A tleap script that builds the chain and sets N, CA, C and O, in Angstrom:
source leaprc.protein.ff14SB
mol = sequence {
  NMET LYS ASN GLN LYS ILE PRO GLU THR ASP
  SER ILE ARG GLU LEU ALA ARG PHE TRP ASP
  SER HIE ASP LEU THR ASP PHE GLU ALA GLN
  LEU GLU GLU MET THR GLU PRO LEU PHE GLU
  ARG LYS SER THR LEU GLU ILE HIE LEU LEU
  PRO GLN GLU ALA GLN SER LEU LYS GLU LEU
  ALA ARG SER LYS GLY LYS THR TYR ASP ASP
  LEU LEU ARG GLN TRP VAL LEU GLU LYS ILE
  GLY ILE CHIE
}
set mol.1.N position { 0.938 -1.140 -0.036 }
set mol.1.CA position { 0.027 0.142 0.336 }
set mol.1.C position { 0.574 1.305 -0.058 }
set mol.1.O position { -0.004 2.381 -0.205 }
set mol.2.N position { 2.155 0.952 -0.289 }
set mol.2.CA position { 3.093 2.255 0.237 }
set mol.2.C position { 2.066 3.496 -0.875 }
set mol.2.O position { 1.361 4.485 -0.677 }
set mol.3.N position { 2.566 2.637 -2.139 }
set mol.3.CA position { 2.198 3.302 -3.644 }
set mol.3.C position { 0.913 4.052 -3.304 }
set mol.3.O position { 1.534 4.809 -2.558 }
set mol.4.N position { -0.160 4.435 -3.218 }
set mol.4.CA position { -1.768 4.125 -2.961 }
set mol.4.C position { -1.427 5.168 -2.141 }
set mol.4.O position { -0.838 5.111 -1.061 }
set mol.5.N position { -2.144 6.829 -3.167 }
set mol.5.CA position { -2.728 7.601 -3.255 }
set mol.5.C position { -4.133 8.213 -2.095 }
set mol.5.O position { -5.131 7.542 -2.361 }
set mol.6.N position { -4.270 8.677 -1.584 }
set mol.6.CA position { -4.958 9.451 -0.976 }
set mol.6.C position { -5.763 10.478 -2.149 }
set mol.6.O position { -5.261 11.585 -2.344 }
set mol.7.N position { -7.155 10.043 -3.005 }
set mol.7.CA position { -7.824 10.647 -4.118 }
set mol.7.C position { -8.274 11.787 -3.398 }
set mol.7.O position { -8.947 11.952 -2.380 }
set mol.8.N position { -7.357 12.984 -4.732 }
set mol.8.CA position { -8.290 14.231 -5.205 }
set mol.8.C position { -9.651 14.949 -5.442 }
set mol.8.O position { -9.851 15.733 -6.370 }
set mol.9.N position { -10.253 14.713 -4.820 }
set mol.9.CA position { -11.834 14.506 -4.488 }
set mol.9.C position { -12.551 15.452 -3.737 }
set mol.9.O position { -12.404 15.591 -2.523 }
set mol.10.N position { -13.340 16.119 -4.449 }
set mol.10.CA position { -14.233 16.862 -3.471 }
set mol.10.C position { -15.667 15.994 -3.128 }
set mol.10.O position { -16.644 15.996 -2.380 }
set mol.11.N position { -15.270 15.530 -3.833 }
set mol.11.CA position { -16.466 14.284 -3.487 }
set mol.11.C position { -16.976 13.474 -2.425 }
set mol.11.O position { -16.449 12.364 -2.493 }
set mol.12.N position { -17.391 13.519 -1.932 }
set mol.12.CA position { -17.310 13.357 -0.352 }
set mol.12.C position { -18.522 11.307 -0.457 }
set mol.12.O position { -18.913 10.638 0.500 }
set mol.13.N position { -18.674 11.061 -1.754 }
set mol.13.CA position { -19.051 9.659 -1.599 }
set mol.13.C position { -17.832 8.712 -2.102 }
set mol.13.O position { -17.760 7.556 -2.518 }
set mol.14.N position { -16.967 9.699 -1.878 }
set mol.14.CA position { -15.902 8.527 -3.643 }
set mol.14.C position { -14.930 8.615 -2.640 }
set mol.14.O position { -13.987 7.872 -2.911 }
set mol.15.N position { -14.721 9.471 -1.171 }
set mol.15.CA position { -12.999 9.911 -0.018 }
set mol.15.C position { -14.548 9.000 1.359 }
set mol.15.O position { -14.188 8.684 2.493 }
set mol.16.N position { -16.035 8.767 0.909 }
set mol.16.CA position { -16.447 7.859 1.956 }
set mol.16.C position { -15.693 6.288 1.446 }
set mol.16.O position { -14.948 5.559 2.101 }
set mol.17.N position { -16.059 6.171 0.455 }
set mol.17.CA position { -15.784 4.321 -0.073 }
set mol.17.C position { -14.453 4.031 0.011 }
set mol.17.O position { -13.895 2.935 0.053 }
set mol.18.N position { -13.940 5.304 0.033 }
set mol.18.CA position { -12.503 4.950 0.131 }
set mol.18.C position { -11.935 5.064 1.462 }
set mol.18.O position { -11.403 3.986 1.725 }
set mol.19.N position { -11.838 5.705 2.207 }
set mol.19.CA position { -11.783 5.644 3.869 }
set mol.19.C position { -12.615 4.166 4.442 }
set mol.19.O position { -12.152 4.032 5.575 }
set mol.20.N position { -13.515 3.118 4.227 }
set mol.20.CA position { -14.685 2.527 4.251 }
set mol.20.C position { -13.519 1.508 3.916 }
set mol.20.O position { -13.810 0.436 4.447 }
set mol.21.N position { -12.502 1.437 3.347 }
set mol.21.CA position { -12.055 -0.173 2.893 }
set mol.21.C position { -10.106 0.564 2.928 }
set mol.21.O position { -9.301 -0.162 2.345 }
set mol.22.N position { -9.539 1.849 3.558 }
set mol.22.CA position { -7.891 2.141 4.302 }
set mol.22.C position { -8.437 2.381 5.262 }
set mol.22.O position { -9.559 2.490 5.756 }
set mol.23.N position { -6.809 2.490 5.575 }
set mol.23.CA position { -6.603 3.055 7.206 }
set mol.23.C position { -5.769 4.454 7.108 }
set mol.23.O position { -4.626 4.345 6.665 }
set mol.24.N position { -6.111 5.443 7.386 }
set mol.24.CA position { -5.679 7.005 8.069 }
set mol.24.C position { -4.734 6.284 8.094 }
set mol.24.O position { -4.087 6.440 7.059 }
set mol.25.N position { -4.142 5.294 8.984 }
set mol.25.CA position { -2.612 4.757 9.162 }
set mol.25.C position { -1.621 5.370 8.503 }
set mol.25.O position { -0.918 6.349 8.751 }
set mol.26.N position { -1.705 4.535 7.527 }
set mol.26.CA position { -1.022 3.555 6.284 }
set mol.26.C position { -0.692 5.085 4.968 }
set mol.26.O position { 0.032 5.112 3.973 }
set mol.27.N position { -1.790 6.393 5.715 }
set mol.27.CA position { -1.210 7.438 5.131 }
set mol.27.C position { -0.703 8.755 5.571 }
set mol.27.O position { -1.131 9.799 5.079 }
set mol.28.N position { -0.019 8.730 6.265 }
set mol.28.CA position { 0.373 9.624 8.057 }
set mol.28.C position { 1.171 10.323 6.849 }
set mol.28.O position { 0.951 11.534 6.840 }
set mol.29.N position { 2.276 9.779 5.543 }
set mol.29.CA position { 2.674 11.058 5.163 }
set mol.29.C position { 2.301 11.902 4.235 }
set mol.29.O position { 2.806 13.023 4.177 }
set mol.30.N position { 1.356 11.483 3.369 }
set mol.30.CA position { 0.385 12.291 2.521 }
set mol.30.C position { -0.065 13.277 3.353 }
set mol.30.O position { -0.016 14.468 3.044 }
set mol.31.N position { -0.572 12.800 4.556 }
set mol.31.CA position { -0.857 14.251 5.845 }
set mol.31.C position { -0.860 15.621 5.006 }
set mol.31.O position { -0.401 15.978 3.921 }
set mol.32.N position { -1.423 16.069 5.789 }
set mol.32.CA position { -0.880 17.491 6.196 }
set mol.32.C position { -2.353 18.366 6.938 }
set mol.32.O position { -3.516 18.383 6.536 }
set mol.33.N position { -1.649 19.113 8.289 }
set mol.33.CA position { -1.933 19.940 9.152 }
set mol.33.C position { -2.820 21.511 7.901 }
set mol.33.O position { -2.666 21.981 6.774 }
set mol.34.N position { -3.578 21.680 8.951 }
set mol.34.CA position { -4.642 22.076 8.206 }
set mol.34.C position { -4.331 23.588 9.662 }
set mol.34.O position { -4.473 23.493 10.882 }
set mol.35.N position { -3.863 24.883 8.768 }
set mol.35.CA position { -3.568 25.693 9.849 }
set mol.35.C position { -5.044 26.826 9.330 }
set mol.35.O position { -5.436 27.514 10.272 }
set mol.36.N position { -5.747 27.020 8.121 }
set mol.36.CA position { -6.594 27.494 8.913 }
set mol.36.C position { -8.129 26.729 8.490 }
set mol.36.O position { -8.073 25.503 8.404 }
set mol.37.N position { -9.520 27.404 8.217 }
set mol.37.CA position { -10.436 26.599 8.105 }
set mol.37.C position { -10.310 26.470 6.534 }
set mol.37.O position { -9.741 27.221 5.742 }
set mol.38.N position { -11.162 25.039 6.267 }
set mol.38.CA position { -11.801 24.904 4.492 }
set mol.38.C position { -13.004 24.729 4.612 }
set mol.38.O position { -13.297 23.565 4.338 }
set mol.39.N position { -13.604 25.161 4.812 }
set mol.39.CA position { -14.815 25.078 4.998 }
set mol.39.C position { -15.894 26.695 5.655 }
set mol.39.O position { -16.325 26.718 6.808 }
set mol.40.N position { -16.035 27.383 5.063 }
set mol.40.CA position { -16.868 28.554 6.228 }
set mol.40.C position { -17.567 28.126 6.243 }
set mol.40.O position { -17.910 27.609 5.180 }
set mol.41.N position { -18.538 27.913 7.604 }
set mol.41.CA position { -20.138 27.379 7.971 }
set mol.41.C position { -20.715 29.011 8.056 }
set mol.41.O position { -20.240 30.139 8.191 }
set mol.42.N position { -21.834 28.469 7.913 }
set mol.42.CA position { -22.901 29.216 7.259 }
set mol.42.C position { -23.620 29.697 9.010 }
set mol.42.O position { -23.080 29.043 9.902 }
set mol.43.N position { -24.273 30.304 9.313 }
set mol.43.CA position { -24.874 31.759 10.469 }
set mol.43.C position { -25.996 30.738 10.610 }
set mol.43.O position { -26.027 30.291 9.463 }
set mol.44.N position { -26.844 30.151 11.224 }
set mol.44.CA position { -28.125 30.051 11.479 }
set mol.44.C position { -29.205 31.075 11.878 }
set mol.44.O position { -29.067 31.960 11.033 }
set mol.45.N position { -29.676 31.247 12.267 }
set mol.45.CA position { -30.906 32.016 12.896 }
set mol.45.C position { -32.076 30.863 13.457 }
set mol.45.O position { -32.285 29.787 12.896 }
set mol.46.N position { -32.702 31.296 14.553 }
set mol.46.CA position { -33.849 29.879 14.457 }
set mol.46.C position { -35.406 31.706 14.968 }
set mol.46.O position { -35.603 32.433 15.942 }
set mol.47.N position { -35.771 31.606 14.120 }
set mol.47.CA position { -37.372 32.375 13.966 }
set mol.47.C position { -38.425 32.001 14.379 }
set mol.47.O position { -39.257 31.373 13.725 }
set mol.48.N position { -38.526 32.384 15.655 }
set mol.48.CA position { -40.056 32.026 16.904 }
set mol.48.C position { -41.533 32.693 16.058 }
set mol.48.O position { -41.958 33.848 16.098 }
set mol.49.N position { -42.171 31.311 15.201 }
set mol.49.CA position { -43.859 32.111 14.269 }
set mol.49.C position { -45.125 30.864 15.451 }
set mol.49.O position { -45.108 29.641 15.590 }
set mol.50.N position { -46.065 31.965 16.075 }
set mol.50.CA position { -47.379 31.164 15.960 }
set mol.50.C position { -47.664 30.218 14.931 }
set mol.50.O position { -47.334 30.724 13.859 }
set mol.51.N position { -48.006 29.373 14.817 }
set mol.51.CA position { -48.046 28.571 13.966 }
set mol.51.C position { -49.404 28.877 12.624 }
set mol.51.O position { -49.606 28.047 11.738 }
set mol.52.N position { -49.937 29.765 12.699 }
set mol.52.CA position { -50.556 30.358 11.577 }
set mol.52.C position { -49.757 31.103 11.102 }
set mol.52.O position { -49.697 30.863 9.896 }
set mol.53.N position { -48.973 32.034 11.430 }
set mol.53.CA position { -48.073 32.618 10.148 }
set mol.53.C position { -47.348 32.142 10.301 }
set mol.53.O position { -46.381 32.902 10.356 }
set mol.54.N position { -46.898 30.467 10.546 }
set mol.54.CA position { -45.515 30.163 10.105 }
set mol.54.C position { -46.077 28.916 9.026 }
set mol.54.O position { -45.361 28.051 8.521 }
set mol.55.N position { -47.884 29.121 8.786 }
set mol.55.CA position { -48.896 28.417 7.203 }
set mol.55.C position { -48.434 29.426 6.329 }
set mol.55.O position { -47.666 29.127 5.414 }
set mol.56.N position { -48.757 30.410 6.479 }
set mol.56.CA position { -48.914 32.281 6.682 }
set mol.56.C position { -47.468 31.666 5.321 }
set mol.56.O position { -47.318 30.977 4.311 }
set mol.57.N position { -46.915 32.332 6.052 }
set mol.57.CA position { -45.374 31.896 5.010 }
set mol.57.C position { -44.992 30.927 3.805 }
set mol.57.O position { -44.741 31.136 2.618 }
set mol.58.N position { -45.041 29.959 4.473 }
set mol.58.CA position { -45.081 28.794 4.156 }
set mol.58.C position { -45.948 29.502 2.266 }
set mol.58.O position { -45.564 30.000 1.208 }
set mol.59.N position { -47.410 29.004 3.027 }
set mol.59.CA position { -48.224 29.081 1.141 }
set mol.59.C position { -47.925 31.046 0.560 }
set mol.59.O position { -48.310 31.256 -0.591 }
set mol.60.N position { -47.441 32.022 1.146 }
set mol.60.CA position { -46.376 33.059 0.802 }
set mol.60.C position { -45.861 32.721 0.093 }
set mol.60.O position { -46.307 32.844 -1.047 }
set mol.61.N position { -44.422 31.994 0.341 }
set mol.61.CA position { -43.308 31.899 -0.326 }
set mol.61.C position { -44.016 30.555 -1.793 }
set mol.61.O position { -43.536 30.429 -2.919 }
set mol.62.N position { -45.243 29.762 -1.192 }
set mol.62.CA position { -44.966 28.751 -2.277 }
set mol.62.C position { -45.765 29.888 -3.390 }
set mol.62.O position { -45.095 30.144 -4.391 }
set mol.63.N position { -46.698 30.360 -3.320 }
set mol.63.CA position { -47.548 30.975 -4.467 }
set mol.63.C position { -45.926 31.550 -4.638 }
set mol.63.O position { -45.354 30.730 -3.920 }
set mol.64.N position { -45.101 32.246 -5.032 }
set mol.64.CA position { -44.197 33.136 -5.509 }
set mol.64.C position { -42.541 31.457 -5.999 }
set mol.64.O position { -41.643 31.479 -6.840 }
set mol.65.N position { -42.757 30.856 -5.428 }
set mol.65.CA position { -42.191 29.469 -6.002 }
set mol.65.C position { -40.900 29.417 -5.627 }
set mol.65.O position { -40.050 28.780 -6.249 }
set mol.66.N position { -40.696 30.037 -4.662 }
set mol.66.CA position { -40.276 29.636 -2.745 }
set mol.66.C position { -40.414 28.690 -1.617 }
set mol.66.O position { -41.379 28.132 -1.095 }
set mol.67.N position { -38.905 28.690 -1.373 }
set mol.67.CA position { -38.708 27.838 0.025 }
set mol.67.C position { -39.391 29.001 0.703 }
set mol.67.O position { -39.705 30.033 0.111 }
set mol.68.N position { -39.674 28.680 2.449 }
set mol.68.CA position { -40.123 30.088 2.881 }
set mol.68.C position { -39.345 30.437 3.610 }
set mol.68.O position { -39.517 31.413 4.341 }
set mol.69.N position { -37.294 29.050 3.577 }
set mol.69.CA position { -36.715 30.148 4.630 }
set mol.69.C position { -35.805 30.858 3.584 }
set mol.69.O position { -34.895 31.583 3.984 }
set mol.70.N position { -36.086 30.616 1.884 }
set mol.70.CA position { -35.359 31.396 0.856 }
set mol.70.C position { -36.370 32.724 0.952 }
set mol.70.O position { -35.797 33.743 1.339 }
set mol.71.N position { -37.705 32.846 0.672 }
set mol.71.CA position { -37.928 34.177 0.909 }
set mol.71.C position { -37.458 34.467 2.396 }
set mol.71.O position { -36.489 35.189 2.161 }
set mol.72.N position { -37.541 34.342 4.067 }
set mol.72.CA position { -37.448 35.120 5.097 }
set mol.72.C position { -35.670 35.833 4.540 }
set mol.72.O position { -35.215 36.954 4.764 }
set mol.73.N position { -34.937 34.495 3.673 }
set mol.73.CA position { -33.809 34.953 4.026 }
set mol.73.C position { -34.095 36.286 2.774 }
set mol.73.O position { -34.295 37.215 3.557 }
set mol.74.N position { -34.205 36.803 1.609 }
set mol.74.CA position { -34.441 37.251 0.837 }
set mol.74.C position { -35.061 38.879 1.369 }
set mol.74.O position { -35.004 39.824 0.582 }
set mol.75.N position { -35.486 39.002 2.407 }
set mol.75.CA position { -36.468 40.017 3.323 }
set mol.75.C position { -35.722 40.434 4.104 }
set mol.75.O position { -35.633 41.639 4.340 }
set mol.76.N position { -34.682 39.103 4.957 }
set mol.76.CA position { -33.754 40.245 5.749 }
set mol.76.C position { -32.589 40.800 5.096 }
set mol.76.O position { -32.059 41.747 5.677 }
set mol.77.N position { -31.812 40.196 3.427 }
set mol.77.CA position { -31.450 41.053 2.877 }
set mol.77.C position { -31.636 41.873 2.022 }
set mol.77.O position { -30.808 42.408 1.285 }
set mol.78.N position { -32.898 42.032 2.089 }
set mol.78.CA position { -33.778 43.451 1.526 }
set mol.78.C position { -34.045 44.740 2.104 }
set mol.78.O position { -34.164 45.794 1.478 }
set mol.79.N position { -34.214 44.418 4.546 }
set mol.79.CA position { -34.361 44.939 5.364 }
set mol.79.C position { -32.892 45.604 5.901 }
set mol.79.O position { -32.899 46.649 6.552 }
set mol.80.N position { -31.693 44.930 5.582 }
set mol.80.CA position { -30.340 44.875 5.708 }
set mol.80.C position { -28.966 46.026 4.607 }
set mol.80.O position { -27.859 46.565 4.594 }
set mol.81.N position { -30.314 45.724 3.827 }
set mol.81.CA position { -29.203 46.995 2.272 }
set mol.81.C position { -28.714 45.840 1.646 }
set mol.81.O position { -27.908 46.216 0.796 }
set mol.82.N position { -28.831 44.281 1.648 }
set mol.82.CA position { -27.573 43.606 0.867 }
set mol.82.C position { -28.270 43.401 -0.239 }
set mol.82.O position { -27.752 42.917 -1.245 }
set mol.83.N position { -29.579 43.764 -0.162 }
set mol.83.CA position { -30.125 42.731 -1.753 }
set mol.83.C position { -31.140 43.796 -2.189 }
set mol.83.O position { -31.808 43.630 -3.210 }
savepdb mol mol.pdb
quit
């Protein structure tokens, strides 16, 4: 296994298949420590609505061909002047 390399892919499925059948310790020479994050996490907010308010929001979003979270995001961005 000395000649085998870690796949260079962004496919989570392909990497999962690879690591399901390989041992990390066999690839220690190919590993490198990351000093900065590779992925930027999205920030999430929780909004509390009454059931009828949530239902109205979902119906309005559906009528506009959007998901309710996309509609809420659009409204927030408009309010803070980003969109």
